[in-house]
Biotite code that builds the C-alpha atoms (Angstrom):
import biotite.structure as struc

atoms = struc.array([
    struc.Atom([9.789, -2.992, -23.463], chain_id="A", res_id=1, res_name="MET", atom_name="CA", element="C"),
    struc.Atom([8.875, 0.502, -23.040], chain_id="A", res_id=2, res_name="VAL", atom_name="CA", element="C"),
    struc.Atom([5.173, 1.493, -22.684], chain_id="A", res_id=3, res_name="SER", atom_name="CA", element="C"),
    struc.Atom([3.412, 4.397, -23.607], chain_id="A", res_id=4, res_name="LEU", atom_name="CA", element="C"),
    struc.Atom([2.735, 5.021, -19.748], chain_id="A", res_id=5, res_name="LEU", atom_name="CA", element="C"),
    struc.Atom([6.874, 5.279, -18.969], chain_id="A", res_id=6, res_name="ASP", atom_name="CA", element="C"),
    struc.Atom([7.549, 7.870, -21.978], chain_id="A", res_id=7, res_name="ILE", atom_name="CA", element="C"),
    struc.Atom([4.484, 9.911, -20.947], chain_id="A", res_id=8, res_name="ILE", atom_name="CA", element="C"),
    struc.Atom([3.714, 9.440, -17.523], chain_id="A", res_id=9, res_name="GLY", atom_name="CA", element="C"),
    struc.Atom([0.605, 8.849, -15.964], chain_id="A", res_id=10, res_name="PRO", atom_name="CA", element="C"),
    struc.Atom([-2.559, 11.077, -15.793], chain_id="A", res_id=11, res_name="VAL", atom_name="CA", element="C"),
    struc.Atom([-1.990, 13.124, -12.533], chain_id="A", res_id=12, res_name="MET", atom_name="CA", element="C"),
    struc.Atom([-1.878, 16.230, -10.382], chain_id="A", res_id=13, res_name="VAL", atom_name="CA", element="C"),
    struc.Atom([1.130, 17.414, -9.522], chain_id="A", res_id=14, res_name="GLY", atom_name="CA", element="C"),
    struc.Atom([4.501, 18.039, -11.438], chain_id="A", res_id=15, res_name="PRO", atom_name="CA", element="C"),
    struc.Atom([6.223, 14.778, -10.830], chain_id="A", res_id=16, res_name="SER", atom_name="CA", element="C"),
    struc.Atom([5.293, 11.095, -11.356], chain_id="A", res_id=17, res_name="SER", atom_name="CA", element="C"),
    struc.Atom([7.690, 9.466, -8.815], chain_id="A", res_id=18, res_name="SER", atom_name="CA", element="C"),
    struc.Atom([7.143, 12.244, -6.514], chain_id="A", res_id=19, res_name="HIS", atom_name="CA", element="C"),
    struc.Atom([3.385, 12.813, -6.686], chain_id="A", res_id=20, res_name="THR", atom_name="CA", element="C"),
    struc.Atom([1.465, 10.242, -8.393], chain_id="A", res_id=21, res_name="ALA", atom_name="CA", element="C"),
    struc.Atom([3.998, 7.484, -7.210], chain_id="A", res_id=22, res_name="GLY", atom_name="CA", element="C"),
    struc.Atom([3.540, 8.564, -3.989], chain_id="A", res_id=23, res_name="ALA", atom_name="CA", element="C"),
    struc.Atom([-0.349, 9.143, -4.065], chain_id="A", res_id=24, res_name="CYS", atom_name="CA", element="C"),
    struc.Atom([-0.166, 5.195, -5.072], chain_id="A", res_id=25, res_name="ARG", atom_name="CA", element="C"),
    struc.Atom([1.675, 4.248, -2.064], chain_id="A", res_id=26, res_name="LEU", atom_name="CA", element="C"),
    struc.Atom([-0.612, 6.331, 0.324], chain_id="A", res_id=27, res_name="GLY", atom_name="CA", element="C"),
    struc.Atom([-3.770, 4.522, -1.145], chain_id="A", res_id=28, res_name="LEU", atom_name="CA", element="C"),
    struc.Atom([-1.523, 0.865, -0.520], chain_id="A", res_id=29, res_name="LEU", atom_name="CA", element="C"),
    struc.Atom([-1.099, 2.087, 3.043], chain_id="A", res_id=30, res_name="ALA", atom_name="CA", element="C"),
    struc.Atom([-4.612, 3.032, 3.398], chain_id="A", res_id=31, res_name="ARG", atom_name="CA", element="C"),
    struc.Atom([-5.798, -0.179, 2.468], chain_id="A", res_id=32, res_name="GLY", atom_name="CA", element="C"),
    struc.Atom([-3.409, -2.083, 5.583], chain_id="A", res_id=33, res_name="LEU", atom_name="CA", element="C"),
    struc.Atom([-5.934, -0.595, 7.949], chain_id="A", res_id=34, res_name="VAL", atom_name="CA", element="C"),
    struc.Atom([-9.054, -0.623, 6.067], chain_id="A", res_id=35, res_name="GLY", atom_name="CA", element="C"),
    struc.Atom([-9.720, 3.112, 5.314], chain_id="A", res_id=36, res_name="GLY", atom_name="CA", element="C"),
    struc.Atom([-9.081, 6.818, 6.056], chain_id="A", res_id=37, res_name="THR", atom_name="CA", element="C"),
    struc.Atom([-6.290, 6.709, 9.258], chain_id="A", res_id=38, res_name="PRO", atom_name="CA", element="C"),
    struc.Atom([-6.916, 8.611, 12.536], chain_id="A", res_id=39, res_name="ASP", atom_name="CA", element="C"),
    struc.Atom([-3.003, 9.071, 12.546], chain_id="A", res_id=40, res_name="ARG", atom_name="CA", element="C"),
    struc.Atom([-0.153, 8.670, 10.131], chain_id="A", res_id=41, res_name="ALA", atom_name="CA", element="C"),
    struc.Atom([3.378, 9.543, 10.153], chain_id="A", res_id=42, res_name="ARG", atom_name="CA", element="C"),
    struc.Atom([5.579, 9.308, 7.198], chain_id="A", res_id=43, res_name="ALA", atom_name="CA", element="C"),
    struc.Atom([9.261, 9.348, 7.354], chain_id="A", res_id=44, res_name="GLU", atom_name="CA", element="C"),
    struc.Atom([10.987, 10.446, 3.802], chain_id="A", res_id=45, res_name="LEU", atom_name="CA", element="C"),
    struc.Atom([13.994, 9.307, 2.680], chain_id="A", res_id=46, res_name="HIS", atom_name="CA", element="C"),
    struc.Atom([16.770, 10.738, -0.038], chain_id="A", res_id=47, res_name="GLY", atom_name="CA", element="C"),
    struc.Atom([14.832, 12.558, -2.821], chain_id="A", res_id=48, res_name="SER", atom_name="CA", element="C"),
    struc.Atom([11.725, 12.280, -0.877], chain_id="A", res_id=49, res_name="PHE", atom_name="CA", element="C"),
    struc.Atom([13.058, 14.230, 1.892], chain_id="A", res_id=50, res_name="ALA", atom_name="CA", element="C"),
    struc.Atom([15.408, 16.626, 0.298], chain_id="A", res_id=51, res_name="ARG", atom_name="CA", element="C"),
    struc.Atom([12.982, 18.228, -2.727], chain_id="A", res_id=52, res_name="THR", atom_name="CA", element="C"),
    struc.Atom([9.464, 16.312, -1.597], chain_id="A", res_id=53, res_name="GLY", atom_name="CA", element="C"),
    struc.Atom([7.750, 19.116, -0.345], chain_id="A", res_id=54, res_name="GLU", atom_name="CA", element="C"),
    struc.Atom([8.549, 21.464, -3.598], chain_id="A", res_id=55, res_name="GLY", atom_name="CA", element="C"),
    struc.Atom([7.064, 18.973, -5.681], chain_id="A", res_id=56, res_name="HIS", atom_name="CA", element="C"),
    struc.Atom([4.128, 17.798, -3.413], chain_id="A", res_id=57, res_name="GLY", atom_name="CA", element="C"),
    struc.Atom([4.912, 14.340, -2.211], chain_id="A", res_id=58, res_name="THR", atom_name="CA", element="C"),
    struc.Atom([3.816, 15.477, 1.248], chain_id="A", res_id=59, res_name="ASP", atom_name="CA", element="C"),
    struc.Atom([-0.120, 16.952, -0.067], chain_id="A", res_id=60, res_name="LYS", atom_name="CA", element="C"),
    struc.Atom([0.381, 13.508, -2.123], chain_id="A", res_id=61, res_name="ALA", atom_name="CA", element="C"),
    struc.Atom([0.387, 10.854, 0.134], chain_id="A", res_id=62, res_name="ILE", atom_name="CA", element="C"),
    struc.Atom([-1.853, 12.199, 2.341], chain_id="A", res_id=63, res_name="VAL", atom_name="CA", element="C"),
    struc.Atom([-4.150, 12.547, -0.507], chain_id="A", res_id=64, res_name="GLY", atom_name="CA", element="C"),
    struc.Atom([-3.914, 8.477, -0.952], chain_id="A", res_id=65, res_name="GLY", atom_name="CA", element="C"),
    struc.Atom([-4.468, 7.926, 2.618], chain_id="A", res_id=66, res_name="LEU", atom_name="CA", element="C"),
    struc.Atom([-7.774, 9.739, 2.437], chain_id="A", res_id=67, res_name="MET", atom_name="CA", element="C"),
    struc.Atom([-9.119, 7.653, -0.979], chain_id="A", res_id=68, res_name="GLY", atom_name="CA", element="C"),
    struc.Atom([-7.705, 10.547, -3.914], chain_id="A", res_id=69, res_name="PHE", atom_name="CA", element="C"),
    struc.Atom([-6.465, 8.948, -7.093], chain_id="A", res_id=70, res_name="ARG", atom_name="CA", element="C"),
    struc.Atom([-3.020, 10.435, -8.924], chain_id="A", res_id=71, res_name="PRO", atom_name="CA", element="C"),
    struc.Atom([-5.516, 12.423, -11.145], chain_id="A", res_id=72, res_name="ASP", atom_name="CA", element="C"),
    struc.Atom([-7.767, 13.859, -8.574], chain_id="A", res_id=73, res_name="ASP", atom_name="CA", element="C"),
    struc.Atom([-8.059, 17.973, -8.101], chain_id="A", res_id=74, res_name="GLU", atom_name="CA", element="C"),
    struc.Atom([-8.477, 17.793, -4.606], chain_id="A", res_id=75, res_name="ARG", atom_name="CA", element="C"),
    struc.Atom([-4.578, 16.591, -4.033], chain_id="A", res_id=76, res_name="ILE", atom_name="CA", element="C"),
    struc.Atom([-3.558, 20.130, -4.051], chain_id="A", res_id=77, res_name="ARG", atom_name="CA", element="C"),
    struc.Atom([-5.357, 21.073, -1.016], chain_id="A", res_id=78, res_name="THR", atom_name="CA", element="C"),
    struc.Atom([-4.693, 17.615, 0.580], chain_id="A", res_id=79, res_name="ALA", atom_name="CA", element="C"),
    struc.Atom([-3.355, 19.413, 3.616], chain_id="A", res_id=80, res_name="LEU", atom_name="CA", element="C"),
    struc.Atom([-6.131, 21.325, 3.661], chain_id="A", res_id=81, res_name="GLU", atom_name="CA", element="C"),
    struc.Atom([-8.770, 18.868, 3.496], chain_id="A", res_id=82, res_name="ILE", atom_name="CA", element="C"),
    struc.Atom([-6.785, 16.605, 5.968], chain_id="A", res_id=83, res_name="ALA", atom_name="CA", element="C"),
    struc.Atom([-6.863, 19.064, 8.827], chain_id="A", res_id=84, res_name="GLU", atom_name="CA", element="C"),
    struc.Atom([-10.568, 19.797, 8.128], chain_id="A", res_id=85, res_name="HIS", atom_name="CA", element="C"),
    struc.Atom([-11.337, 15.676, 7.994], chain_id="A", res_id=86, res_name="GLU", atom_name="CA", element="C"),
    struc.Atom([-9.152, 15.327, 11.517], chain_id="A", res_id=87, res_name="GLY", atom_name="CA", element="C"),
    struc.Atom([-6.852, 13.485, 9.870], chain_id="A", res_id=88, res_name="LEU", atom_name="CA", element="C"),
    struc.Atom([-3.484, 13.676, 12.323], chain_id="A", res_id=89, res_name="ASP", atom_name="CA", element="C"),
    struc.Atom([-0.578, 13.672, 10.159], chain_id="A", res_id=90, res_name="TYR", atom_name="CA", element="C"),
    struc.Atom([2.829, 14.518, 9.997], chain_id="A", res_id=91, res_name="ARG", atom_name="CA", element="C"),
    struc.Atom([6.047, 13.701, 8.184], chain_id="A", res_id=92, res_name="PHE", atom_name="CA", element="C"),
    struc.Atom([9.527, 13.159, 9.133], chain_id="A", res_id=93, res_name="GLU", atom_name="CA", element="C"),
    struc.Atom([13.107, 13.048, 7.336], chain_id="A", res_id=94, res_name="LYS", atom_name="CA", element="C"),
    struc.Atom([14.801, 9.971, 7.738], chain_id="A", res_id=95, res_name="THR", atom_name="CA", element="C"),
    struc.Atom([17.404, 7.750, 6.131], chain_id="A", res_id=96, res_name="THR", atom_name="CA", element="C"),
    struc.Atom([15.677, 4.050, 5.976], chain_id="A", res_id=97, res_name="ILE", atom_name="CA", element="C"),
    struc.Atom([18.702, 2.181, 4.779], chain_id="A", res_id=98, res_name="SER", atom_name="CA", element="C"),
    struc.Atom([21.888, 2.554, 2.378], chain_id="A", res_id=99, res_name="ASP", atom_name="CA", element="C"),
    struc.Atom([20.217, 0.114, 0.187], chain_id="A", res_id=100, res_name="GLU", atom_name="CA", element="C"),
    struc.Atom([16.645, 2.220, -0.202], chain_id="A", res_id=101, res_name="ALA", atom_name="CA", element="C"),
    struc.Atom([15.504, 3.574, -3.090], chain_id="A", res_id=102, res_name="HIS", atom_name="CA", element="C"),
    struc.Atom([15.966, 7.335, -3.173], chain_id="A", res_id=103, res_name="PRO", atom_name="CA", element="C"),
    struc.Atom([12.292, 7.791, -3.286], chain_id="A", res_id=104, res_name="ASN", atom_name="CA", element="C"),
    struc.Atom([11.078, 6.065, -0.382], chain_id="A", res_id=105, res_name="THR", atom_name="CA", element="C"),
    struc.Atom([8.421, 6.370, 2.504], chain_id="A", res_id=106, res_name="VAL", atom_name="CA", element="C"),
    struc.Atom([7.890, 4.727, 5.620], chain_id="A", res_id=107, res_name="ARG", atom_name="CA", element="C"),
    struc.Atom([4.307, 5.164, 6.920], chain_id="A", res_id=108, res_name="ILE", atom_name="CA", element="C"),
    struc.Atom([3.429, 4.490, 10.067], chain_id="A", res_id=109, res_name="THR", atom_name="CA", element="C"),
    struc.Atom([-0.897, 4.344, 10.456], chain_id="A", res_id=110, res_name="LEU", atom_name="CA", element="C"),
    struc.Atom([-3.678, 3.836, 12.754], chain_id="A", res_id=111, res_name="GLU", atom_name="CA", element="C"),
    struc.Atom([-6.977, 3.901, 12.802], chain_id="A", res_id=112, res_name="ARG", atom_name="CA", element="C"),
    struc.Atom([-9.340, 2.625, 15.790], chain_id="A", res_id=113, res_name="GLY", atom_name="CA", element="C"),
    struc.Atom([-7.244, -0.475, 17.003], chain_id="A", res_id=114, res_name="ASP", atom_name="CA", element="C"),
    struc.Atom([-5.479, -1.421, 13.805], chain_id="A", res_id=115, res_name="ARG", atom_name="CA", element="C"),
    struc.Atom([-1.834, 0.012, 13.715], chain_id="A", res_id=116, res_name="LYS", atom_name="CA", element="C"),
    struc.Atom([0.391, -0.836, 10.622], chain_id="A", res_id=117, res_name="ALA", atom_name="CA", element="C"),
    struc.Atom([3.839, 0.239, 8.918], chain_id="A", res_id=118, res_name="THR", atom_name="CA", element="C"),
    struc.Atom([4.759, -0.038, 5.128], chain_id="A", res_id=119, res_name="MET", atom_name="CA", element="C"),
    struc.Atom([7.807, 0.599, 3.400], chain_id="A", res_id=120, res_name="THR", atom_name="CA", element="C"),
    struc.Atom([7.595, 1.568, -0.306], chain_id="A", res_id=121, res_name="GLY", atom_name="CA", element="C"),
    struc.Atom([9.363, 3.341, -2.982], chain_id="A", res_id=122, res_name="SER", atom_name="CA", element="C"),
    struc.Atom([8.358, 5.579, -6.210], chain_id="A", res_id=123, res_name="SER", atom_name="CA", element="C"),
    struc.Atom([9.725, 3.801, -8.821], chain_id="A", res_id=124, res_name="LEU", atom_name="CA", element="C"),
    struc.Atom([9.304, 6.453, -11.974], chain_id="A", res_id=125, res_name="GLY", atom_name="CA", element="C"),
    struc.Atom([6.217, 6.967, -14.356], chain_id="A", res_id=126, res_name="ALA", atom_name="CA", element="C"),
    struc.Atom([3.683, 6.240, -11.530], chain_id="A", res_id=127, res_name="GLY", atom_name="CA", element="C"),
    struc.Atom([4.870, 2.680, -10.482], chain_id="A", res_id=128, res_name="ARG", atom_name="CA", element="C"),
    struc.Atom([5.488, 2.042, -6.631], chain_id="A", res_id=129, res_name="VAL", atom_name="CA", element="C"),
    struc.Atom([6.862, -1.090, -5.126], chain_id="A", res_id=130, res_name="LEU", atom_name="CA", element="C"),
    struc.Atom([6.059, -1.793, -1.436], chain_id="A", res_id=131, res_name="VAL", atom_name="CA", element="C"),
    struc.Atom([9.008, -3.849, 0.226], chain_id="A", res_id=132, res_name="THR", atom_name="CA", element="C"),
    struc.Atom([7.984, -4.011, 3.877], chain_id="A", res_id=133, res_name="ASP", atom_name="CA", element="C"),
    struc.Atom([4.730, -4.831, 5.697], chain_id="A", res_id=134, res_name="VAL", atom_name="CA", element="C"),
    struc.Atom([5.111, -4.593, 9.772], chain_id="A", res_id=135, res_name="ASP", atom_name="CA", element="C"),
    struc.Atom([8.442, -6.252, 9.553], chain_id="A", res_id=136, res_name="GLY", atom_name="CA", element="C"),
    struc.Atom([7.579, -8.690, 6.601], chain_id="A", res_id=137, res_name="TYR", atom_name="CA", element="C"),
    struc.Atom([9.787, -8.369, 3.507], chain_id="A", res_id=138, res_name="PRO", atom_name="CA", element="C"),
    struc.Atom([7.005, -8.174, 0.609], chain_id="A", res_id=139, res_name="VAL", atom_name="CA", element="C"),
    struc.Atom([6.556, -6.968, -3.337], chain_id="A", res_id=140, res_name="GLU", atom_name="CA", element="C"),
    struc.Atom([2.902, -5.598, -3.773], chain_id="A", res_id=141, res_name="VAL", atom_name="CA", element="C"),
    struc.Atom([3.127, -3.381, -7.132], chain_id="A", res_id=142, res_name="THR", atom_name="CA", element="C"),
    struc.Atom([-0.607, -2.172, -6.542], chain_id="A", res_id=143, res_name="GLY", atom_name="CA", element="C"),
    struc.Atom([-0.655, -3.702, -10.628], chain_id="A", res_id=144, res_name="ASN", atom_name="CA", element="C"),
    struc.Atom([-3.242, -6.278, -9.078], chain_id="A", res_id=145, res_name="SER", atom_name="CA", element="C"),
    struc.Atom([-6.145, -6.184, -6.551], chain_id="A", res_id=146, res_name="HIS", atom_name="CA", element="C"),
    struc.Atom([-4.094, -8.006, -3.426], chain_id="A", res_id=147, res_name="THR", atom_name="CA", element="C"),
    struc.Atom([-4.838, -9.739, -0.178], chain_id="A", res_id=148, res_name="ILE", atom_name="CA", element="C"),
    struc.Atom([-2.628, -9.297, 2.208], chain_id="A", res_id=149, res_name="VAL", atom_name="CA", element="C"),
    struc.Atom([-2.868, -11.249, 5.290], chain_id="A", res_id=150, res_name="LEU", atom_name="CA", element="C"),
    struc.Atom([-0.890, -12.672, 8.596], chain_id="A", res_id=151, res_name="ILE", atom_name="CA", element="C"),
    struc.Atom([-1.527, -15.624, 9.714], chain_id="A", res_id=152, res_name="ALA", atom_name="CA", element="C"),
    struc.Atom([-0.536, -19.024, 11.682], chain_id="A", res_id=153, res_name="GLU", atom_name="CA", element="C"),
    struc.Atom([1.983, -21.090, 9.523], chain_id="A", res_id=154, res_name="ASP", atom_name="CA", element="C"),
    struc.Atom([-0.166, -23.892, 9.436], chain_id="A", res_id=155, res_name="VAL", atom_name="CA", element="C"),
    struc.Atom([-0.504, -26.972, 6.462], chain_id="A", res_id=156, res_name="LYS", atom_name="CA", element="C"),
    struc.Atom([-3.402, -26.355, 4.067], chain_id="A", res_id=157, res_name="GLY", atom_name="CA", element="C"),
    struc.Atom([-3.513, -22.528, 4.705], chain_id="A", res_id=158, res_name="SER", atom_name="CA", element="C"),
    struc.Atom([-2.291, -21.922, 1.294], chain_id="A", res_id=159, res_name="VAL", atom_name="CA", element="C"),
    struc.Atom([-5.160, -24.240, -0.454], chain_id="A", res_id=160, res_name="ALA", atom_name="CA", element="C"),
    struc.Atom([-8.016, -23.140, 2.278], chain_id="A", res_id=161, res_name="ARG", atom_name="CA", element="C"),
    struc.Atom([-7.790, -19.543, 1.150], chain_id="A", res_id=162, res_name="ILE", atom_name="CA", element="C"),
    struc.Atom([-7.313, -20.586, -2.380], chain_id="A", res_id=163, res_name="ALA", atom_name="CA", element="C"),
    struc.Atom([-10.684, -22.375, -2.501], chain_id="A", res_id=164, res_name="THR", atom_name="CA", element="C"),
    struc.Atom([-12.678, -19.450, -0.330], chain_id="A", res_id=165, res_name="LEU", atom_name="CA", element="C"),
    struc.Atom([-11.346, -17.303, -3.288], chain_id="A", res_id=166, res_name="LEU", atom_name="CA", element="C"),
    struc.Atom([-12.246, -19.918, -6.274], chain_id="A", res_id=167, res_name="ALA", atom_name="CA", element="C"),
    struc.Atom([-15.702, -20.598, -4.547], chain_id="A", res_id=168, res_name="ASP", atom_name="CA", element="C"),
    struc.Atom([-15.792, -16.586, -5.231], chain_id="A", res_id=169, res_name="ALA", atom_name="CA", element="C"),
    struc.Atom([-14.615, -16.786, -8.725], chain_id="A", res_id=170, res_name="SER", atom_name="CA", element="C"),
    struc.Atom([-11.870, -15.019, -7.848], chain_id="A", res_id=171, res_name="THR", atom_name="CA", element="C"),
    struc.Atom([-8.301, -16.014, -9.743], chain_id="A", res_id=172, res_name="ASN", atom_name="CA", element="C"),
    struc.Atom([-5.442, -16.099, -8.162], chain_id="A", res_id=173, res_name="ILE", atom_name="CA", element="C"),
    struc.Atom([-2.731, -14.484, -10.410], chain_id="A", res_id=174, res_name="ALA", atom_name="CA", element="C"),
    struc.Atom([0.239, -14.962, -7.822], chain_id="A", res_id=175, res_name="THR", atom_name="CA", element="C"),
    struc.Atom([0.561, -15.635, -4.474], chain_id="A", res_id=176, res_name="PRO", atom_name="CA", element="C"),
    struc.Atom([3.181, -15.155, -2.220], chain_id="A", res_id=177, res_name="ARG", atom_name="CA", element="C"),
    struc.Atom([3.955, -16.124, 1.019], chain_id="A", res_id=178, res_name="LEU", atom_name="CA", element="C"),
    struc.Atom([6.984, -15.359, 3.379], chain_id="A", res_id=179, res_name="MET", atom_name="CA", element="C"),
    struc.Atom([8.034, -16.545, 7.269], chain_id="A", res_id=180, res_name="ARG", atom_name="CA", element="C"),
    struc.Atom([10.292, -15.208, 9.516], chain_id="A", res_id=181, res_name="LYS", atom_name="CA", element="C"),
    struc.Atom([10.590, -18.916, 10.822], chain_id="A", res_id=182, res_name="ALA", atom_name="CA", element="C"),
    struc.Atom([9.380, -22.556, 10.301], chain_id="A", res_id=183, res_name="ARG", atom_name="CA", element="C"),
    struc.Atom([6.295, -22.776, 12.713], chain_id="A", res_id=184, res_name="GLY", atom_name="CA", element="C"),
    struc.Atom([5.531, -19.023, 13.320], chain_id="A", res_id=185, res_name="GLY", atom_name="CA", element="C"),
    struc.Atom([3.206, -16.376, 11.456], chain_id="A", res_id=186, res_name="ASP", atom_name="CA", element="C"),
    struc.Atom([3.225, -16.240, 7.937], chain_id="A", res_id=187, res_name="ALA", atom_name="CA", element="C"),
    struc.Atom([2.406, -13.174, 5.705], chain_id="A", res_id=188, res_name="PHE", atom_name="CA", element="C"),
    struc.Atom([0.592, -13.759, 2.522], chain_id="A", res_id=189, res_name="MET", atom_name="CA", element="C"),
    struc.Atom([0.439, -11.472, -0.485], chain_id="A", res_id=190, res_name="VAL", atom_name="CA", element="C"),
    struc.Atom([-2.217, -12.652, -3.149], chain_id="A", res_id=191, res_name="ILE", atom_name="CA", element="C"),
    struc.Atom([-2.452, -11.033, -5.756], chain_id="A", res_id=192, res_name="GLU", atom_name="CA", element="C"),
    struc.Atom([-5.713, -11.968, -8.111], chain_id="A", res_id=193, res_name="THR", atom_name="CA", element="C"),
    struc.Atom([-6.949, -11.021, -11.754], chain_id="A", res_id=194, res_name="ASP", atom_name="CA", element="C"),
    struc.Atom([-10.722, -9.680, -10.153], chain_id="A", res_id=195, res_name="ASP", atom_name="CA", element="C"),
    struc.Atom([-11.555, -7.723, -7.176], chain_id="A", res_id=196, res_name="GLU", atom_name="CA", element="C"),
    struc.Atom([-11.942, -9.940, -4.068], chain_id="A", res_id=197, res_name="PRO", atom_name="CA", element="C"),
    struc.Atom([-15.547, -9.000, -2.451], chain_id="A", res_id=198, res_name="GLY", atom_name="CA", element="C"),
    struc.Atom([-15.317, -7.972, 0.885], chain_id="A", res_id=199, res_name="GLU", atom_name="CA", element="C"),
    struc.Atom([-17.180, -10.858, 2.048], chain_id="A", res_id=200, res_name="ASN", atom_name="CA", element="C"),
    struc.Atom([-14.551, -13.126, 0.940], chain_id="A", res_id=201, res_name="VAL", atom_name="CA", element="C"),
    struc.Atom([-12.312, -11.259, 2.994], chain_id="A", res_id=202, res_name="ARG", atom_name="CA", element="C"),
    struc.Atom([-14.324, -11.447, 5.687], chain_id="A", res_id=203, res_name="ASP", atom_name="CA", element="C"),
    struc.Atom([-14.343, -14.840, 5.593], chain_id="A", res_id=204, res_name="GLU", atom_name="CA", element="C"),
    struc.Atom([-10.568, -15.416, 5.324], chain_id="A", res_id=205, res_name="ILE", atom_name="CA", element="C"),
    struc.Atom([-11.066, -13.307, 8.089], chain_id="A", res_id=206, res_name="ARG", atom_name="CA", element="C"),
    struc.Atom([-13.249, -15.695, 9.728], chain_id="A", res_id=207, res_name="GLY", atom_name="CA", element="C"),
    struc.Atom([-10.419, -18.671, 9.317], chain_id="A", res_id=208, res_name="LEU", atom_name="CA", element="C"),
    struc.Atom([-9.389, -19.582, 13.186], chain_id="A", res_id=209, res_name="ALA", atom_name="CA", element="C"),
    struc.Atom([-5.366, -19.466, 12.221], chain_id="A", res_id=210, res_name="TRP", atom_name="CA", element="C"),
    struc.Atom([-5.984, -15.865, 10.166], chain_id="A", res_id=211, res_name="VAL", atom_name="CA", element="C"),
    struc.Atom([-4.803, -12.975, 12.900], chain_id="A", res_id=212, res_name="ARG", atom_name="CA", element="C"),
    struc.Atom([-5.333, -10.516, 9.940], chain_id="A", res_id=213, res_name="TRP", atom_name="CA", element="C"),
    struc.Atom([-6.433, -9.904, 6.968], chain_id="A", res_id=214, res_name="ALA", atom_name="CA", element="C"),
    struc.Atom([-7.439, -7.088, 4.655], chain_id="A", res_id=215, res_name="PHE", atom_name="CA", element="C"),
    struc.Atom([-7.661, -6.337, 0.569], chain_id="A", res_id=216, res_name="ARG", atom_name="CA", element="C"),
    struc.Atom([-5.600, -3.105, -1.500], chain_id="A", res_id=217, res_name="LEU", atom_name="CA", element="C"),
    struc.Atom([-7.239, -1.740, -4.070], chain_id="A", res_id=218, res_name="ASP", atom_name="CA", element="C"),
    struc.Atom([-5.648, -1.737, -7.404], chain_id="A", res_id=219, res_name="LYS", atom_name="CA", element="C"),
    struc.Atom([-3.899, 1.533, -7.836], chain_id="A", res_id=220, res_name="VAL", atom_name="CA", element="C"),
    struc.Atom([-2.048, 1.496, -11.153], chain_id="A", res_id=221, res_name="SER", atom_name="CA", element="C"),
    struc.Atom([-4.159, 2.869, -13.977], chain_id="A", res_id=222, res_name="ALA", atom_name="CA", element="C"),
])
């Protein structure tokens, strides 16, 4: 089914939904992995992002997203200048991520305080995005829902315990996913929810003895 959004694209600042709106949303999702605007960020641009991104404002859109700007925020036009004024240390590099990577792909490495995260994501067109890797774990995050991401020890009952905490906070789980590199090792969980989880829920999840870290990713789609 083709939606109206696929035909006319999202409301945005910039000439390209793939290179600006999608890029901004990838910046917004990456921002969530460190709990806010990072102190430092490195964006490695692949494919079309590397070849034509600067002309389409991809650099401004990513940096704007990292600062919390939405795709329709007029401040995206001057995002690089704002970032320099605010002290966000950013840099862009052109690279080849892999032969299989989508042409509009970026790998963003961020630091905020003692927290560091790396995220790889692609802009699929019409403002749609897909995050495929977080800190070396294969994931599928679209930004179409409010999302909690966390790394925890792979212990029995962990998913049930987190589900209970969300239920107690009247937060309905839409889609839970769990990825692990080896049995008994750390597990990466992606939990999409119908409702926006409050910071108190995130803090309760962080407080579980076997959870290493947990962050909320805001819904970035329209």
